[in-house]
N, C-alpha and C positions, 0 to 999 in steps of 0.2 A: 246738709246743704240741699236745697230744693232742686229738683230736676228742671232744666231749662225747657220751658214750653213755648211753642210758637203757634200762631194761626197759619197753618201751612198753605202757601199759595198754590201748590199743586193739588192738594187733596181737599182744601177748603174747610178744614176743621182744626180745632185745638189739639195738638199732639206733641209728644216729646221732641225736642229739637236736638241738633248735634251737640256734642259735649264740648267742642271747640271749633274755632273758625277753620274751615277746611284747607285754606291756602291764603297766602299773604297777597291780597289784591282787594280792591273795593267790592268786586263781585263776591269774593269769599266772605266778606262781612255781611253782604246782602243775603247770601245763602244762609249764613248762621242765624240771621235775624228772622228769616221768613220760610225756611224749608225744614220739614220734619225728617227724623231719622228714616222713617219709612219711605218718604219720597226720595231721599238721598240714596237709598239702597236701590231703588228702581232706576235712578240716574246712572249709577255705576254699571248696571247691566246694559243700559242704553249706550253708555260710553264704550263698553267693550265692542258692541256692534259697530259703532262709528270708527273706532280705531282699526278694526279688522277690515271693514268694507272699504274704507278710504286708504288703507295701508299706511296709517300715520305712524311716525316715529315721535312719541311724546317728548323726546329730548330736543326736538327742533323747535325754533321760535314759531315757524309757520304752523306746525301742528298745534302748539299751545294756543295760538291765536284762534285757530279753528275750533278747538275744544271750548274755549271761553265763549265764542259766538254761539255754538250749539247749546252750551249750558244756559246762556242768557235766554235763548229761544225756548228751551225746554221748560224752564221755571217761570219766566217772566214775559214771554212773548206768545206767539201763536202755537208754540210747541215745536219741538224739533222733529222734522220729517226724516224718515230713514233715507239712506243714499238711493239715488235713482234706480240702480240695478239690484237693490236688495230684495231677496226672496226668502221669506221666513221658512225655517225648516219644519 
């Protein structure tokens, strides 16, 4: 079976895509169709920062909605900005 290839919206070139839809939501399908494994790995690191800086509990609906908004911006919008008080180490 051939590897799933995508023209990555984040990195702007043809790269291997995710092996499956990352979550059951229309945005999950959009990510599968347009985001490379490499860009997804970068997103997961960015997501850790978001969860820690905003002190999110991913089990809550509010946190899940914020994560989806941040993901939409990261991949398909202007890019997700770090939290206002974030200082890189």
